[in-house]
Steps between C-alpha positions, in 0.01 A plus 500: 500500500525601865194521725646831622491661156254743348465281191380208711272703727334724243507294181548128543301438821187705409488341154527148641244567776244635252560217252473241776175649634346497153617147427392368841144611429503254215657202682779403744681344203507832316639666812795264533571534127534876550723454806720244322544726197569803721755304705690391190499859372625619841792257487588581141501877559849483653679284239265350240747224410468352851124469454582216259700335779209525744252365243733213413546415870123500556433288189766240581396458863131486413569232236711300744218517752258351245745218425517421871138385496643159404602344837764282332707795387395759754822493701732494199321790330486693826871460567573608143288810552675590826838454331399722206380776732819488705708498182319813378556673833867400510557612143380855559587547865803288583709457184749775582507403870585139410762607244658746745514232770668252263739770385595581861554134591678381183623813323316397183436809280124457472308781326265754660152530348308826521169339596205723590296317762132464399255658741358269763668188361566367851133541590330355192752213482448397863122521466505262205743264673255484792216422256689212336609354834143517631372319191767234558360466852148450367353851462249562223643597162386839375345468153404865442792680333354846571466437874848350513648795310334744738622302801859540383484852354239688711660844495457599869733221616695429180825691549553494878258255656349391723567145382154358440377142492287371215244349740435837666484701177341308212168426679460875559524570128209266424245607758200720425450866585514605864228712658758699702715613209467871594624438855786286369599774256492764775713283727735427210550867415568582865754217534666606174529860624657380826750283313588781258560734795731245664704460183515857366495713814684277749721252311608727215594782737699264722692397187688831491673400824583154362600497134789752501659344808497144364618623158795668670585181690467276193753729329750431779432795730451497874228625730477645848287329765214757493458471123540121515219461753278753326539337157454146634194580711355712219536206262348264756188715495518590132480140385212429738288797396593454132425129478203493737369812328514321165323197651229728640457665160472156341231403752311823440516472122381140508201596717390746229436192286351288779817293551654437843877455511676349802648722772878525457605696812384501862710767673826299483705750702278427800635144506682383814678209330636417155249216471221751559663748260478251214135435583439872452743600218428415133256237622422354160869432428540339843201281417651398167842421648337294774261302279717449192854490639533453876237225537608306185858510635370320808406791723538403864401135445851358459661604826641819648821515296312456172247760611769767539663399172163535327448842658839619378448367147153656484620843609810491277283422199250762618785750502603406147136532389520868594804560282803344333787612718714411796331770708159334466653162584652648817167662589320167462774319692477746788126446527558125483740528793256723685219246455719210612608693810137595572384137477792384717414764759135396503597133540738583784254727678225244456717242672456685828757780499399786725454850366632748753349815350140601543259458211504866394877530516546171318263611224679832458836327485368244247363778279827695516711195417268401212488849352878541529558166323263598218667841461849348473382251236346784294850644452591207274164512323542868410872522420588435136851374584658301782738793555207734551337266751815460708566874488149561633544245779828668590325834517219361716747376758737794486770363269527755221684390187527581133640784298272765649214528744157579355413868492146605424443755222265672746196485271165386634218445253147554626250414229648680196684765700877468561611664825856579604557358848815475711634150559428495873147623444453243224602226744245630749226516236587148382498372857160659554364345180628157604349540848158595362506214246599249768227627731245452221623146436488409868201688638233514230298207363624378163290588199305169470424523873398864474256423218368171641630302205475119489619342827466836675134523413394340828809595700463637856356847504741793475439868567195614304689786334745243359231282342435572135144573397362588155409853607587860416766536771702205376449610140653836594798331671561281193466795263752697707748209500457466124546874440820517706631193318429653160719798587776262606502290185753726327780268614367202303705255706449139402377251754788322669359166378435638149736257323527206738 
């Protein structure tokens, strides 16, 4: 069930909100029972058989956590739990990738399995691994099965994050009623409307300049430089507005029930270094990789060479987490190389090297280099085949190849209206759309900042007209964003992280 669907907006969400409000009047416990039941229903609505998988995963990890209360077997049980979770993830996500790799290396005729990836398996598996590791480190064992189930399955973050931590979620489920629930709900609805607008109006419309081009390249075709740059830049912005829009919707939905999720994006395309980019992009995944992979590998405590090895391993595994394929491995490897180069540059500059450029020029150059590196890496993330990725890179740098260059059908879809447009005009329209989207990403506050959410609550003052207030003017803006989004939902495009 997509957040950007009429079924979710006009059936599921109102029913859950009303049931939660009625149950919450009785007790906080009744409220979380309603949310847990609704979350399980939400997950099962796509493929009911996978609801059994989610329930089994929750039950096994919860039981293992209880067994870890015995200090003598805490580590053994915890390691078993981590191994079981990784085995589950590998079974569904990496079986064919592993078999294909063995087949390529050895020629062994291993079979191909038509495995449908369960929704959100990467997210709910990592969250439970983090819980077990924290209990191994001495964190308190959760003894309430309902709170634990809701922590794993809470529907706003279940299928595409953000990755949440048990210590920041479970205490919220158990607290009493808040006196500012109306203000929280108003803020939540406004944030949800902003996220829906980002996904439906911006990301989904950019997709029409992306999907046909990459499909043509994956089939062995070529592409001219203008279409290569348009498709690549459009995807760079599509994935940002799609994924950050989903995260904003998750935050807004959670606020309707008095729950605060972590911020997952802080204007990452404003970053002037790759290190800064990863502090702004998919923040909860960066936190997980740092705390449960990079630091356990030794972090930067075992010398410079080991530090760079740990960075590379972390980013390679982070790439594979996104998807089972060589393209994701290359994407992770590129970002690993970028991070190593960034740390080496910082170490060298810190040793006393002079910077010849002025501060403003240096900052502009740093931003350009960072953005260019990110854009090039997105080519491998988006392409479905290695051939498609290399064809796109060839097009970007003026080396056309393949059986035929991409030719647009000349159809532009605005809302539910197909328009016949010449190819040159379509390129101009696409370039304009990319320019506007990039300007929004670079110039405007991000949604949590705009709405004063969490760490932005006491941030330095911004222009008064950009500060959200629970008043009629902002209600009108949110209603307008929601109305425009509703007209754009005809496409019913899945979130890009829908089955990660």
